[in-house]
N, C-alpha and C positions, 0 to 999 in steps of 0.2 A: 967861450960862447959855443964852440963846437961841441964841447962835452955836454952842455945844456940841451942842445938839439938832439944829441944822441939819446940823452935820458928821456926826452919827450917822445922820441920815436919808439923807444923800447916800451914806454908806458902804453902807447897807443896799441902796439902789437899785443901786449899782455891783456888789455881790455878786450880787444877783438877776439883773441883766442878764448878768453874766459866766456865771452858771449857765445861763441860758436860751440864750445863744450857744453854750456848750459842748454843751448837749443837742442843739440844732438842728444844730450842726456835725457831731456824731457820726452822727446819723441821715442827714444829707444825704450824708455820705461813703458809708455803707452803701447808701443809696438809689442813688447813682451806680453803685456796683459791681454791685448787684443788677440794675439796668436794663441794664448792659452784659452781664451773664450771661444775662439774658432774651433779649437780641438774638441770642445765639448758639444758642438753642434753637428748635426747631420745635415749636409747641404746637397740635396739631390739635384738642384737646378744649377749649382756652381756660382751662386751669387758672391760667395767669398773667394772666388777664384783668383782675384788680383791682390789678395792679402799676402804679400811676400815681404820678408824682413828687409830686403835691400831697397825696396821702393819707398817713396815718401808716403807716409800713412795718410796724409791729407788727400791723397789721390785714391785711397781705397774706397770701394763701394760702401755707401751707407754712412760714411763718416763726415762730420763737419768739424773743421778746426777753428780755433780762435782767430781773431783778426791778425794777430802777430804770428800765427802758425806755430805756436809753441806747445799747444795742448788740444785735446779733443773736448768739444763742448756739445756735440750732438752725435747720437748713434741711432740711425733709422734703417731698420731692416724689415719694415712692415711688408707683409705679403710675399715673403721670399721663399716660402716652402720649407723653412727650417724646422727641425725637430730636435729633441733632446731636452736637457735640463737647463734652467737658468743658472748660469755660473755665478758663484759668490764673488768671483774676481771682478765682476762689474762694480762692486762697491769700492774698488780701489781707483776707479776713474773719478776721483773726487771733484774734478772741475766740470763734470758732465752737467749740462742744463736740460737736455732733452734725451729721453730714452724711449724709443718706439720699436717694440718687437711684436706689435699687434698682428693679427691675422696670419699666424703661423700654426705649427702643431707642437708647440712647446708643452712640456708636461712637468709634473713635480710641483713642489711648493714655491711660493714667492720667498726668496731668501731674506731673512730679517736684516742681513747686513746692508740691504739697499737703503736702510735708514741712515747710513753714513754719507749718502750723496747729498750733502747739505746745500749744494748749489742747484739741485735739480728743480726745474720749473714744470716740466711735463713728463709724466710717467704713463705710458700707453702700452698695456699688456693685454688688451681685450682680444677676444676671438682666438683663444688658444685652448689648451686642455689642462690648464694649471689647476692644482687641487690644494687641499688643506685650508687653513684659516688665513684671514688677512692679518699679517703680523702687526702687532701694536707699534713696532718701531717705525711704521709708516708715518706715525704722528710726529717724528723728528724732522721731517722734510719741511721746514718752516717756510721755504720759498716756493713750495709747490703751488701751481696755479691750475694745472689740469691733471686729474687722476681718473684714468679710465681703465679699469681692470675687469669689466664685465664680460659676459659670454665666455665663462670658464666653468670649472667644476668646483669652485670655491664653496666651502661650507662654514658652519659656525656663525657666530654673531658678528655684526659690524662693530669693529673696535671703536670704543669711545674716544680713543686718541685722535681720531680724525677731526674731532672738534678743535684740535690745536693748529690745524692747517688754515690759519686765518687769511692767507692770501689766495685760498682756493676759489676758482671761478667755476670749474666743471668737475662734478663728481658722478662718475658712471659706474654703477655696481649692478647693472641689470643682467638678466639671463644667467644667473648663477643658482646656487642652492643654499643661499644664506638664510638663516633663521633668526629667531629672537625678535626683539623690537627695534624700532628706529631709535637710535640713541638721541637723547635730548640735546647732547652736545653739538649736534648739527646746527642748532640755533646760533652757535657762536660764529658761524661762517657768514659774516656780514657782506662779503663780496660775491658770494655764490650766486650764479645766474642760471645754472642748470643742475638739477638733481634727478638722476635716473635710477630708480630702485625697482623697476618692474620685473616681473617674472622671477620671483624668488619665493621663499616660504616665510616671509615676515609676518609677524602676528602682533596683536595688541593694538593700541590706539595710535592715531597720528598725533605726535606730540604738539602741544600748543606752542612750544618753543620754536617750532619751525617758522613762526611768523617773524623771528629775528633775522631771517635771511631776506632782508628788505630789498635786495637787488635781484631776487629770484624771478626768472622769466619762464623757466620750464620746470614743472614738478610732475614727474611721472612715477607712480607707485602702483600701477595696475598689475593684475594677476598675482596677488599675494593673498594673505589671509587676514588682512587688517579688519578691525571691527570697531564698533562704537560710532559716535556721531562724527560728521565732518566738522572740524574745528571752526568755530565762528571767527577765530583769530586770523584765518586766512585772508580776511578782508584787508589786512595790513600789507599784503603783498601787492601793492599797487602797480608794480611793473610786470606782474604775472601775465603771460600770454598763453601758456599751455598748462591745463590742469587735467591730468589723466589719472583717475582713481578707479578705473574699470575693473570688474571681476574681483571684487573683494567681498567682505561681509559687512560692509558699512550699513548702518541703520539710522533710524530717525528721519527727519524731514530734511529737504534741501535747504541750507541756510539762505535766508533772503539776503544776507550780507554779501553773497557772491555777486549780486547785482551791482556792487560798487567797484568790481574789478574792471575798470573801464578799458583796459588794454587787452582783455582776454579775447583770443581768437579761436580757441579750441577748448571745449568743455566736454569731457567724457566721463560719465558716471554709470555706465551700463553695467549690468550684472551684479548689482548689490541688493540690499534689502531695504532700500529707501522707501518711505511711505509718505502719505499726505499728498497735497496738491502741488502742481508745478507753480512755483512762486512767480507772480506777475512781474516781480522786480528783475527777472532775467531779461525782460524787454529793454532794460537800460544798457545792455551790452551791445552797443552800437558797432563794435569791431568784431563781434562774434561771427565766425564763418561756419563752424560745425558744432552742432549740439546733439549729443547722444545720451539720452536718459533711458534707453531701452532695458528690458529685463529687470525691472524693479517692481515695486508694489504700489506705484503711484495711482492716485484716484482723482476724481473730479473731472472737470472739463479742461480743454486745451485753452490756455490763455496766452498764447504767443502770437505776435502780430508782426508781419513783415514790414508794416509801416514804420516800426521802430527798430527792428532788427535789420537795418538797411544793408548789412554786409553778409547776411546769412546766405549760404548756398546749400546747406544740408541740415535737415531736422530728422532725427531718428527717435521715435517714441514707442516703438513696437514692444509687445510683450509686457503690458501693464494692465491696469484696470480702469482706463480712462473711459469716460462716458460722454454723452451729449453729441453734438455735431461738430464739424470742422468750422472754426471761426470764419466769419465773412471777410475779414480784412487780413487773412493770413498771407495773401499774395498781393503784390503790386506789379504792375507792368514795368518792363525795362529793368528788371532786377536780374541777379545772377542765381536766383533760387533754382537749383537743379535736382535736388533729391528730397523726397518726402516719404518717410516710412512710418506708417501708423498701424501696422499689422498686429493682429492678435490682441485687440482691446475689446471694448464693448461700445464702440461708437455706433451711432444709429442715424436714421434719417435717409433721405434720398441722396443720390449722387450729388455731392456739393458743387453746384454750378460755379461757385466762387473760384474753385480750382482752375476753371477754364481761363482765368486771368493770368495764371502762371505759365505764360507762353514759353518761358525758358526751361520749364520742368522737363527733365530727361528721364527720371525714374520716379514712378508713383506706385506705392504699395499700400492698398487699403484692405488687404486680404484678412480673412478671419475676423470680421466684425459683424455688425447687424444692420448693414445698409440694405436698403430695399428700393423698389421702384424700377423704372426703366432706365436704360442707359441713354443719356442725352444725344440727340442727333448732332449737336455741335461739338461732340467729343473731339472732332478733328481740329479744333482750335489749339489743341496741345500738339502742335506740329513738330516740336522738338523731341517728343516722347520716344524713347527707345525701349523702355520696359514698362508695361502696364499690367499690374497684378491686382485683380479684383475678385479673386477666387474666395470661396467659403464665405459667401454672404447670401443675401436673399434677393438679388437682382432678378427681375422678371422681364417679360416682353421679349422682343426680338433683337438680334444683333444689328445695329444701325448700319446701313450700307456705307455711310460716310466714313466708317472705319477704314475703308480702302484708301482714304486720302492721307492717312498717317504714314507717310512714306518712309519715315526713319524707324518705324517699329521693328524691333528685333524679337522681343518676347511678349506674348499675349497669354495671360492666365485668366480664364473666365470659368474655370471648373468649379463644381459644387455650388451652383446657383439654381435658379429656376427659369433659365432662359429657354424660350420656345422658338418655334419657327425654323426657317431654313438658314443655312450659311449663305450670306449674300455673295453673289458672284463677284462683287467688287473686291472681295478679299484677294483676288488674283493680282491686284495691283501692288501688293506689298512685297516688293522684290527683295527686301532685306530681311523679311520675316524668317526667323530661324526656329523658334519654338512656339507651337500652337497647342494649348491645352484647353479643350472644351468639355472634358469628361464630367459625368454626373450632372447633367442638365436634362432638359426635356425637349431637346432639339429634334427635328424630324426632316423628312425630305431627303433627296439624294445628296451625295457628296459632289459639289460642283466641279466640273471638269476644269474650271478656271483656277482651282486651287493648285493644280499642277504647274501653273505659271510662277508660283512662288518658289523659284528654283534654289533659294538659299535655305529652304526648310531642312532641318536636321531631325526634328522630333514632332510627331503628330500623335495626339492622344484624344480620341473621341469616345472613350469607354462610357458605357451606361447611358446612352441616348436612345433615340428611336429612328435613327437614320435607316433609309430604305434604298433599294436599288443596288447597283453593283459598284465595285471599286472602279474609279475612272480608268479607262483603257490606256490613258497617257501617263499613268503614274510613274512610268519609267523615266520621265523627264527629271524627277527629283534625284539627281545624282549624288546629293550629299545626305540623303535621308538615312539615318541610322536607327531610328525607333519609330515603328508604326503600330499603334494600339487602336484596334477597332472593336474590341470585345464588347459583348452584350449590347448589340443593336439588332436590327432586322434586315441586315444586308443579305443579299442573295446572289445567285449566279456563280460562275467559275472565277477563279483567280486569274486576272489578266496576265498573259505571258510577259508583258513589259515589266512587271514587278521584278522579274529576274534581272533586269538591268539596273536596279538600284543597288549597285555593287558594294556600297558602304553600309548596307543594312546589317545591323547586328541583332536587333530584336524585332520579331514579327509575331504579333498577337492578334489572331482573327477568331478566337474562341467565342462560343455562345452566339452564333448567328445562324443563318440559313444557307450558307454557302454549299455548293454542290460541285459535281464534276471531279476530275482527277487533278493531281498536282502538275503544273506546267514543267516541262523539261528544262526550261530556262533557269530553274532554281539552281542548277549546277553552277551558275555564275556567282551565287551569293556566298563567296568564299569566306567572308568575314562574319557570317551568321553565327551567333552564339546561342540564341533562344528562338524556338518556334513552337507556338501553341495553337492548335487547330481544333481543340476538343469541342464537343457538342455542336457539330454541324452534320452535313450529309455528304461529305466527301466520300468518294468510292473509287473502286478500281485498284489495281496493283500500284505499288510505289515505283517511281522512276528509278532505274538502276543508277542514274547519275547522281542521286543523293549520296551515294557512297563517297563522292568527291568532297563533301562538306566536312573538312577535317577539324574545324574549330567548334563544332556544335557541342554545347554543354547541357542544354535542356531541350527535350523533345516531349511534347504531349499531344498525341493524335487520338486520344481516347474518345469513345462514344461517337464514332463515325461508322462508315460502311466499307472501310478499306479491306482488301483481301490480298491473297498472295503471300509471299514470304516476307520476313522482316529484315532480310540480309542487307538491303540498301541503307539501313539506319545504323549499321555497325562499322561504318568507315571512320568515325571519329574516335580518337583515343582520349578525348577530353570529356566524355559524357559524365554528367553527375546525376541526371534524372532522365529516365526513359519510361513513359507511360503510354501504353497502347491498349488500355482496357476497353473492352466492349466493342470489338470489331470482328472481322471474320478472317483474321490472319491464320494461316495454316502452315504446315510443315514443321520442321524441327527448330528449336531455339539455336541460333548460330553461336558457336563457341567463340567467334571473333569478338563478341561483346566483351569478353574478358579482358580485352586490350585496354578498356577504359578503367584503369586502376582506381580512379577516384569516384566511381559510381556509388551513389548513396541511396537512390530509389529506383527499383526495377519493378514495374507493374505491367504484367502481361495477361491479366485475368480476363475471363469471358471471351476467349477466342477459340480456335480449333487447333491449337498447337498439339503436336504429337512428339513421340520420342521421349528421351530421358533428359534429365537436367545435366547440362555439360559439366563434367568434373572440373573444368577450368574456372567455374564460378567460385571455387575456393580461393581465387586470387582477389576477390572483392573485399579487401580488408576494411574499407570505409562504408560498406553497405549497411544501411539502417532499415530499409524497407524492401522486403521481397514478397511479391504477390503473384503467384502463378496459378491461382485458383480457377476453377471452372474451365478446364481444358481437358485434353485427352492424354495427358502425360502418364508415362508408365515407369516401371522399374522401381528400384529402392531409392530411398533418400540418401544421396551421395555423402560419403564420409568426409570428402574434401570441404563440404559446406561448414564443417566445424571450425574452419579458419576464419569465417565471417564473424569475428568476435563482437562487432558493434551492432549486429542486427537487432532491431527492436520489434519488428513485425515480420513474422514468418508464417506465410499463408499459402498452404498447398492443398487446401480442401477442394472437394469435388473434382477429383482426378481419378486415376486408376493405379495409384502407387501401391506397392505391395511390400512385404517384409515387415520388420518390427520397427517400433518407434525407437530411434537411435538414442543411446544413453548420453552421447556427447551433447545433446541439447541442454543438458544441465550445466554445461560450461559457458553458455551464452549469458553472461551476467547482465547485459542490457535488454534481454528479451522481455518485451511487454505484452506481446500478443502472439499466441501460438494456436493455429487452426489447421489441424490435419484431418478434419471430419470428412465423412463420405468418401472414403477410399477403401482399400482392401488390406489394411494393416492388421496384423495379428500379434499374438504374444501378450505379454504383460505391460502394464503402464510402468515405465521405469521410475524408480524412486528418486533418481537423480534430478528429475524435473523439479523436485523440491528445493534445489539449489538456485533456481531462477527467482531470486527474491524480489525482482521488480515486475514479475509477471502480473498483468491485469486481467487477461483473458486466456483461458485454457479450454479449447473446444476440440475434442477428439471423438465426437459422437459418430454413430453410423459407421462403425468398422467391425472387426471381428476380434476385438480385444477380449482377453480372459484374465482370470486370476483376480486377486483382491485389489481394492483401491489402496495405493500405498499410503502408509501413515505419514510419509514425508510431505504429503499434500498440505499438511498443517503448517509447513514452513513458509507457505506463500502468503505472507502477511498483507500483501497489497492486492491480492486477487479480488476482482469484481465479478467475474463471470466464470463459472465452472460447469461445463456441459460434457457429461460422459454417457449420455443416454444412447439406447440402441446398440449395445454391445453384449458381450456374454460375461460381464463382470459378476463375481460371486463374493461370498463372505459378507461380513457386516460393514456398515458405514463407520469409518474410523472416527473415534471421538476427537481426534486431533483437528478435525475440521473446524472445531470451535475457535481455533487460532486464526482462521481466515475472517477476521472481524469486518473486513470491508466488502464482503460478498453481498451483491444485490441481485444475483441470479444464480440459482442452483438447480441443475437438471441431472437426475440420476435415473430417470425412468427407463423401463423396458430393458432391464438386466435381470440377473438372478440373485439379487442381494437378499440376504437373510438376516435374522436377528431383529432386535428392536430398533426403533428410531432413537438415535442418541438424544438424551436430554440436552446435551450441549448445543444442539442446533438452535435451541431457544435463545442462545446468547448471541446469535448472528443478527443483531437488531437492525443492520443496514439492509437486510433482505427486502427487496421491493418488487422486482419484476415478477419473479416466480420462485416457488419451491415445489419441485415436481419429483416425487418419489414413486410415482405410479408404476404398475406393471412389474412389480418385484414379488418377493415372497416374505416381505417384512411382517413381523408378528408382534404380539404384545399390545399394549395400550398406546393411544396417541398421547405423547408427553404433554402435560399441561404447560410446560415451558414455552411451547409454540405460541402461547398467548402473548409472549413478549415481542413478537414480530409485528409491531404496530404499523410498520410501513408496507407490509406485504399486500400485494394486489391480486396474486393468483396462488392458490394452494391446491395441489393435486396429490391425493394419497390413495387414489382408486386402485382396484385390482391388486390388493394385497391380502393379508390374513390378519388384519388388525381387529382387535376385539375391545370389549369394554365400552364405556360411555364416551361421548364426545365431550372433552373437558370444557366446563363452563368458561374457562379462561379464554377459549377461542372466540368467545363472544366479543372480546375487546378488539378484534381485528376489523375495525370499521373501514379500513381502506380496501378490503377485499371486494373485487368485482367478479371473480371467478373462483368457484369452490367445487371440488369433486372429491367426495368421500365414498363413492359408490363401490359396490362389490367387495365388501369386507364383512366382518361379523360384528359390527357395531350395534349397540342397543341403548335404550334409554332416551332421555329428553334431548332434542336438538336445541341448542341455544337460540333464544328468541330472535337475536339479531340476524340469524340465518334464514328467517322465514321468507325473505324475498328471493331466495335462490330457487331454481327450478327443481322439479321432482328428480330429474336425472342426476342431480348432485348427490342424492342419498339412496338411489335404488340399489337393490341387492343387499340391503341390511334389514332383514325381516323384523327386527325388534327395535328399530329406531322409530320414534314417534315425535309428534309435535309438528307444527307447520314447517314446510308445506305438506308433510305427511299427515296421517290420521292423528287426531289428538290423543294424548296419553290418557285422558279421562275416559274416552270411549273404549280404549283397550282395557282399562281397569274394570269398567262395568261388565264388559264381556267376560272377563275372567271371574267376577263374582258369581254370575249366573251359571256358569259352566263348571267344569271340574279341572283340577290341575292335570298336567300331563302325566304325572305319576299315577293319579287316580284312574285316569282314562286307560292307562296301560294295564293296571290291575284288573279293571272290569273286563277289558278285552280278553285277558288270560282266563278269567273265570268263565266267560261266555264260551270261549273256545273249548275249554275242558268239559263244561256241562253238555255242550252240543255233541261232543265226542262220545261221552258216556251214554247219552240218550240214543244216539245212533247205534252204538254197540248193543244196548238193551233191545231196541226194536229189531235189530238183526237177529238176536237170539230168539225173541218171541216168534218171529216169522219162521225161523227154522223149526221150532217146537210145533207150531201149528201144522207145518208141512208134514212133520213126522207123524203127528196124531191123525192127520187126514189120511195118511197112507195106511195106518192101522185100521181106521174105520172102513176104508175101502176093502181091505182084506176081510174084515168081519162081515160086512154086508154080502160079500161074495159067498160066505159060508152059511148064513141064516136065511138067505133068500131075499127075494125082493120085497115081501111084505114087511119084514122087520126093517128093511132099509127105508121103506116109505114111512113107516111109523117114526123112525128116528129122524128122518128129514122133516116130517111134519112137526115134530117136537122142537127142532132147532129153528125152523124157518117160520112157522105160522103161529108161534106162541103169542097169545094176545097181550099178556101182561109183562112180557120180557122177563128179566131176572127178578126173582122175588127178593123181598127184603130178607137180609141175613145170608144171602148166597154170595159166594166169591169165586174168583178165577183160581181153578187148580192148575197151577203152572206146570205140574207134572203131566196131568192127563188132558189138560186143556178142556175138561168137561165141567159142567155145572154141578156141584155137589150140594146136598142139604147141609144146613148148619148143624152144629153140635146139639142144639136144642131139638131139632127135628129128629135127629138120630135117637136121642134119648126117649122121645115120646113114642117113636116107633118100636 
């Protein structure tokens, strides 16, 4: 007997030892694996700090042991801040039922070996940075009920092996980068109640087979690229509560069969391409709480009724093409209906009084429709309303005073309507009002001082009305005001000093009014101010020096006022991006401290009295795109440092007193679109490097002292619209390369010393419209007939040149011309008949031009037939002059001979006595018959001699 007891005792100890060894052996194996897994994690928070070999692993953080404490069944380290890779050693914890490593920073792929965890029921790896494809081995986890691996960087297609997970209840693959189609095998998951595929790149159709998931309660596939129709087979999902297919490319009509999903509480189809009408069958969804059909192409009228949709609290139908009015029975009293968004449709009619029954309504958006008429006085029945958006309609009439009773109102949008009248003083009762937008209406009268009782106001926008009077003196009570927009009204007076106590003000827009006076010194308290625009007012005086303290200013526009003094107070901010002081009376130098604003993009100081040079520090404006210093008294040369402003697109220095040469570095400004250096004292040549500015639209360097030829590189400016080089000393010919400037619509080269012919190529500039002005040069040759191709041209000036020949008939095609000047050339011939309406001054100084408005060409031709040619007239004149000369010489000779003979007679008379003298005198003077027939003048003796016959007879 004793030996038997001993045997039993030994057997008991053997079993006990074996049991202990087995227990310790299992734990030691898991311990070894877990410590290996720990070594592959980075644990910055120390969550794995108590994972020590000597401790019982069932006490380690995140572990769950089996009931008999023999092995690990759960590993949950969710949200522990772990990083690193998923260890393949996890696959050796074969008895694991739950693995939750979600919401960490794990990276790398999902190990395919996880498919060996045949006992796994829950796998949660969501919200990490895992990448790669979903391993198809995941389909080996036959007992898996929950698979959530979304919110990672997973790519590739959804593996079809998921269809093998027949025990699956939850499948979460959202917020990844998965592509391909939804596998039809998902239809095998008969127990699935949640399918989340949203925010991926899935394409193709929604498979009809999904209707096999008969237990499905949540189906979310929004924000993908799914297309085609919504499957009618979805009607089989009778347990479905949530259907979210938003932001895809689904088309076709909304299936009426969706109305049979009696358990549906959430239906979101926004952002698709659905068309047709809203099916009235949706009224059968008695459990529906939120309906969103916005951003589709739906048409027809609204056929939804709160009398049937008893659980509805939100209807969103914005951004469609719905027409008609709001249904009368949309609202019922004592419902939970709180949101109605119908914006951006084509709804019409007056303000729907039926909506006043929706006493529970909190948000109402009827904006961007075609509603009209006055706002009802009973609007205050909507006592729960917090947001009222009626903007962009055609509401008229006045703002009802009863609006002051809507005590919960936070946002009021009435802009872009036709509301008239004053702002009711009752608006001051809206203590919760935060945003008030009344811009683009026809409201008038003063801004009520009661408005400053709305102490919760953060934004006020009254732009584009007809408000008068001044800004309320108590505006400083609005301590939370961040945005004040009063532009384009008829407000006047000075800015009240209390505005400086709105210390949260970030944007102040008072432009386009009649404000006057100087800026209050209290502006120094507006330390949060980012933007201030005061342009087109009558502000005056110097700027307060305290403005230098506003260090956060980004945009300043004080243009078109009467400010004077220096601009130094505006240079205190290092954050300026826009500074516009155009058209004031600022004087003194430009402060170099402006260069501290490295991000300045627009600097406009034109039309002031600024002096001195451009600060060389401006070369630090690497972001500058617009520089306008025109119409000042600036001097010196154009600083080389400005060549660092590589992004400048508008470079305007005209109407100053700059000297020196046009810098060659301008050709390096690739973004330059407008260059105006006109009306300065620049000299030298036009640099050919300007031809590198391929984006240049306007080049104006007129009224300088430039010389030399127009560079041929000007032809590289293919985008040029305006070229103005007039009033310089340019010489040489017009380069033919100008034909490459195909987009020119204004060309001015007048008052230079250009020579040669007008290039035929100018006729190819068919976009020329504003003017072609080549006047006041020394151009010669004929007017090219190709100018007749400039059909858009409105003004043509070729006057004061040396052009000859006829006016080409092709110019008669220029029917758009309303100014023409061909005067003071050497033109001749017929003027095209289409030019007959131009004044005489257009053609004066061309003596041989004819035709209306000058003398007709036929009159000139007749005159030429009756008269002689110019050659003939010249010949006749020569003959007349020669003949007259000869006659004069002969007469002179005769007179000399007579005088000589007379002398001889006088001598003879003195010798023969007076008697003979008297006889001779009587013979010459008193002869009755004069010279007898046959007598002639003896040119030698100047005496009358008998003829030869008389001599013979004697």
